[in-house]
N, C-alpha and C positions, 0 to 999 in steps of 0.2 A: 456522542452519548448513545448507549444502547436503549432499547425500548423499555427496559426495566429500570432505567435511570443511572446505571452505572457508566462511568467514564473510564475508558482504557487508553493506555498510552505505551510508547516503546521508545528507546533512544534512537535518535536519527542515525547514529553509527551502525545500527542494525541494517540499515537499508542504504548501501553505498551510492546508488544512483540518485537517491534523494539528498543525501549528504553532499554530494559533489554538484548538484544542480543549483542554478540561481533561484532567487526567490520567485521570480516570474514563473518559471517552470513548475516550482512546487505548488504555487498557488492555482494552476491550471489542472484541476483534478475533477473526477466524477465520483459521487458518493452513491452507493447502492446499498441494499439490505445485506449483501454479501461482503462488502468492503469498499476499498478506495482504489481508484484506476487514474494513472496518469498516462495518457496516450503518448504525449511527446517524449516521455522518459521510458516508455515500454515497462512500466512498474505497476504491479498490483499487489495490494496488501489485503489479505482476507481477514475478516473478523474472527473466523475460526483459527487462523495462525496467530493472531495477536493474543487470543484468549489462551492458546497453548504455549505462549512465550517463544514463538518462533520469529527469527529475523529473516533475512533474505534467504529464500529457497530457490535461487536461480537454477534453471535447468534448460536443456534445449527445448525450444518451442518448435512445433511442426506447423504452426498456423494459428490464427485467431478465429474464433466463432464471433460472427457479428452479433 
């Protein structure tokens, strides 16, 4: 739920890593004001991306900021 009370969602099919992960892996996430992060799946979904209707935007990563 967003701070203004709206709830947003997207089809799981938009995020293949989540779609093909088992429930335990899907349940192991971190929530922040920017989005949702699954460390073990190397998946990040931003609130901004969800609001824009974007699915998986996989690209080459040069490293992670801690």
